[in-house]
C-alpha positions in Angstrom: -3.4 -6.9 -25.8 -3.6 -8.7 -22.9 -5.6 -11.9 -24.3 -2.3 -11.9 -26.5 -0.3 -11.9 -24.1 -2.1 -14.2 -22.0 -2.2 -16.8 -25.1 1.2 -16.8 -25.3 2.0 -17.3 -22.4 0.1 -20.2 -21.1 -0.1 -21.5 -24.9 -3.7 -22.0 -24.9 -6.8 -19.7 -24.8 -7.2 -17.8 -21.9 -10.8 -17.4 -22.8 -12.7 -14.0 -22.3 -10.9 -11.6 -19.8 -12.3 -8.0 -17.6 -11.1 -5.6 -16.8 -10.0 -4.5 -12.8 -9.9 -2.0 -11.1 -6.7 -0.3 -11.1 -4.7 3.2 -10.0 -1.3 2.7 -11.3 -1.9 0.4 -14.1 -4.2 -1.7 -16.7 -5.3 -4.7 -15.2 -7.1 -8.0 -17.3 -8.3 -10.7 -15.0 -8.7 -14.5 -17.2 -10.2 -17.9 -15.7 -6.7 -18.6 -14.4 -4.6 -15.7 -15.2 -4.4 -12.4 -14.6 -1.9 -9.7 -16.4 -0.8 -6.5 -15.6 0.0 -3.2 -18.1 1.9 0.1 -18.4 3.6 2.5 -20.2 7.1 1.0 -20.6 7.6 5.1 -20.0 5.6 5.3 -17.1 6.5 4.5 -13.3 8.9 1.3 -12.9 7.8 0.1 -9.9 5.9 -2.9 -11.6 9.7 -3.8 -12.5 10.3 -3.7 -9.1 7.5 -6.3 -8.3 8.9 -8.1 -11.5 12.1 -8.0 -10.6 11.3 -9.6 -6.9 8.6 -12.2 -7.4 11.1 -14.8 -8.6 12.0 -14.8 -4.7 9.5 -14.0 -2.2 9.3 -16.2 0.2 6.9 -19.6 -1.3 2.9 -19.7 -0.7 2.8 -15.3 -0.4 1.9 -14.1 -3.3 0.3 -15.2 -6.9 3.1 -16.9 -8.9 5.2 -14.8 -11.9 4.2 -16.4 -15.4 6.6 -14.4 -18.0 6.8 -10.6 -18.5 9.0 -8.3 -20.8 7.7 -5.8 -23.5 5.0 -5.7 -25.4 5.1 -4.0 -28.9 2.5 -1.5 -29.9 1.7 0.5 -32.8 3.0 4.1 -31.5 4.5 3.1 -28.2 5.7 0.1 -26.2 4.1 -1.1 -23.2 5.8 -3.6 -20.0 3.2 -6.6 -19.0 3.6 -9.1 -15.9 1.4 -12.5 -16.4 0.3 -14.0 -13.0 -1.2 -17.0 -12.2 -4.4 -16.0 -11.0 -4.9 -17.3 -7.1 -8.2 -18.1 -6.0 -10.4 -15.6 -3.8 -11.9 -12.1 -3.8 -11.0 -8.8 -2.6 -12.7 -7.5 0.7 -11.7 -4.5 -0.5 -10.3 -1.3 1.0 -12.1 -0.3 4.6 -13.8 -4.0 4.3 -17.5 -3.1 2.4 -20.1 -6.0 4.0 -17.7 -8.0 6.2 -18.6 -9.0 10.0 -16.5 -8.0 12.4 -15.7 -12.0 13.5 -14.5 -12.5 9.8 -12.1 -9.6 9.6 -10.7 -10.5 12.8 -10.1 -13.6 11.2 -8.7 -12.2 7.9 -7.0 -9.7 10.1 -5.2 -12.9 11.9 -4.0 -14.6 8.7 -2.7 -11.6 7.1 -0.3 -11.2 10.2 0.7 -14.6 10.4 1.5 -14.0 6.7 3.0 -10.4 6.7 5.6 -11.8 9.7 6.7 -15.0 6.7 7.9 -11.6 4.9 9.2 -9.5 7.9 11.3 -13.1 8.5 12.4 -13.9 5.1 15.8 -13.1 4.2 16.1 -12.4 0.5 18.3 -13.1 -2.1 21.9 -11.0 -3.1 19.1 -9.4 -6.4 16.0 -9.2 -4.2 17.5 -7.3 -1.3 19.3 -4.6 -4.1 15.5 -4.5 -5.2 14.2 -3.5 -1.7 17.2 -1.3 -1.1 16.9 0.9 -4.3 15.7 4.3 -3.1 12.1 5.0 -3.3 9.9 8.0 -3.2 7.3 6.5 -1.2 5.7 8.8 0.9 5.7 6.6 4.4 7.3 7.8 7.5 11.1 8.1 7.3 11.4 10.2 10.6 10.8 13.0 12.9 12.6 16.2 11.0 11.3 14.6 7.6 8.2 15.0 8.8 7.9 18.3 10.6 10.2 19.4 6.9 6.5 17.8 5.4 4.7 20.3 7.3 7.6 23.1 6.4 6.6 22.8 3.0 2.9 22.8 2.9 2.9 26.4 4.8 5.7 27.4 2.3 3.5 26.4 -0.4 0.0 27.3 0.5 0.2 30.9 -0.9 -3.0 30.9 -1.3 -3.9 30.1 2.6 -6.1 26.7 2.3 -4.4 24.9 4.8 -6.3 26.2 7.8 -2.8 27.0 10.5 -4.5 24.5 13.5 -3.8 21.7 10.6 -0.9 22.8 10.6 -0.1 22.7 14.5 -2.1 19.7 15.0 0.5 17.5 12.1 3.7 19.4 14.1 2.0 17.5 17.3 1.5 13.8 15.1 5.2 14.7 13.8 6.7 15.1 17.9 4.9 12.6 19.5 6.0 10.1 16.7 9.5 8.0 17.3 12.4 10.3 15.7 13.9 7.5 13.1 12.4 5.3 11.2 13.9 1.7 10.8 15.0 -0.2 7.5 15.3 -3.6 8.4 12.9 -6.3 7.3 11.3 -6.8 4.0 8.0 -5.1 4.4 4.7 -4.9 1.4 4.4 -1.0 2.3 0.5 -1.2 0.8 -1.0 -3.9 2.6 -5.1 -2.2 3.1 -7.4 -5.3 1.9 -7.8 -4.2 -2.1 -4.7 -6.3 -2.1 -5.4 -9.0 -0.3 -7.4 -11.6 -1.5 -9.7 -14.4 0.8 -11.9 -16.5 -0.7 -14.6 -18.8 2.6 -12.9 -16.4 5.4 -9.2 -16.7 4.6 -5.9 -15.2 3.5 -5.2 -16.5 0.5 -2.8 -14.1 -1.5 -1.1 -10.9 -0.7 -0.7 -9.2 -4.3 1.2 -5.8 -5.9 4.4 -6.0 -4.5 5.6 -2.1 -6.5 5.9 -0.1 -2.8 7.9 -2.8 -1.3 11.0 -2.0 0.4 13.2 -2.8 3.6 10.8 -0.7 6.6 9.8 -2.4 9.8 6.9 -4.3 11.2 4.7 -0.6 11.4 5.0 0.4 7.5 2.5 -3.4 7.5 0.4 -3.4 10.6 -1.0 0.1 9.8 -2.2 -0.6 6.2 -4.2 -3.8 7.8 -5.6 -1.1 10.7 -6.4 1.7 9.0 -8.3 0.2 6.0 -10.4 -2.2 8.1 -13.2 0.4 7.8 -15.9 -0.1 10.6 -14.0 -2.6 12.4 -10.6 -0.7 12.8 -11.3 -1.5 16.2 -11.4 -4.5 16.2 -8.4 -5.6 14.4 -6.2 -2.9 16.2 -7.1 -4.9 18.6 -5.9 -8.3 16.7 -2.7 -6.8 15.6 -1.3 -5.6 19.0 -2.2 -9.2 20.2 -0.7 -10.7 17.4 2.2 -8.9 17.6 3.0 -8.4 21.5 2.5 -4.4 20.5 0.9 -2.1 23.8 -2.7 -0.6 22.4 -1.1 2.7 22.7 2.1 2.5 20.7 0.3 0.5 18.0 -1.5 3.8 17.4 1.0 6.0 17.8 3.0 4.5 15.2 0.5 4.4 13.1 -0.4 7.9 13.5 2.1 8.7 12.5 2.1 7.6 8.8 -1.0 8.0 8.2 0.7 11.7 9.1 3.5 11.4 7.2 1.2 9.6 3.5 -1.5 12.3 3.4 0.9 15.3 4.1 3.5 14.3 1.3 0.1 14.0 -0.9 -0.9 17.3 0.0 2.3 18.8 -0.6 3.1 17.0 -3.4 -0.7 18.3 -4.9 0.5 22.1 -3.6 3.3 21.8 -6.2 2.3 20.9 -9.4 0.2 23.7 -10.7 -1.8 21.5 -13.2 -3.6 19.8 -9.9 -6.9 20.0 -9.8 -8.1 22.4 -6.9 -10.9 19.5 -6.1 -7.5 17.5 -5.2 -6.3 19.7 -3.6 -9.4 20.6 -1.1 -9.9 16.4 -0.3 -6.2 16.6 0.5 -7.0 18.7 2.8 -9.9 17.6 3.6 -8.0 13.7 4.7 -5.4 15.6 6.8 -7.6 17.8 9.0 -10.1 15.0 9.8 -6.7 13.2 10.7 -5.7 15.9 13.0 -9.1 16.8 13.5 -11.2 14.2 14.6 -8.4 12.0 16.2 -9.6 8.6 14.6 -6.5 6.7 15.9 -7.9 7.5 19.6 -11.7 8.7 19.2 -11.8 4.9 21.2 -8.7 4.4 23.1 -9.5 4.0 26.7 
């Protein structure tokens, strides 16, 4: 199917295509083309990405060549066909990347994100960015405290340690009262969504979670998913954005708490959620609260 789509878009045989890892789509890559496919009846985030693609700042992402619906015998799928940008992802937690390279990539990523944050979207893109999106990120202190309350109410089997709920409450109370929605943000710019070649960033991919937010919503992803280079990348981001490291730690911590609390609450709400998944959600939250990774190396 991806081969047929790419052939129609390019007007020629795209050559061999291989599947790529993706949590939310089927993704297939050729030598110079990438096809993303999803059942038309599933989530609409690919629609969001397709709507934004023609309006994004030049050079920030891979060019969209075509999009639409593809008819199968039993169902309909939506697709987006992109020109393949050069490079490969550094990957979540930057496996095999040395610290100097991690810092260089972080500096370039900050500059790319500055372009996105300073972009003034045209009316169609503004409407898309402003659409309601249940993104799981930090919205307000009150919303995070409400998540903590829901987790406590849903935890009928007592699997969530009380100290974890108390720690989440403390994180919420130490954070800002409200998040702003003032600039376009990618909101999922971990290192699996960047491409790099020869120690240089080449593209930022997957704009399906893009929305109006504040720059900190993106700085969190750069820092948190830098693996062993988290502290070095935090310093890079702090310097490049003229943000105090203490403020950056506090703002990032509350964002991680929001995402993890959201994941756990959703898992507890769904009876079909495997017990292993719930246990993993609890473990991740407990690591944040008990191990305090954002403050482990703070001066």
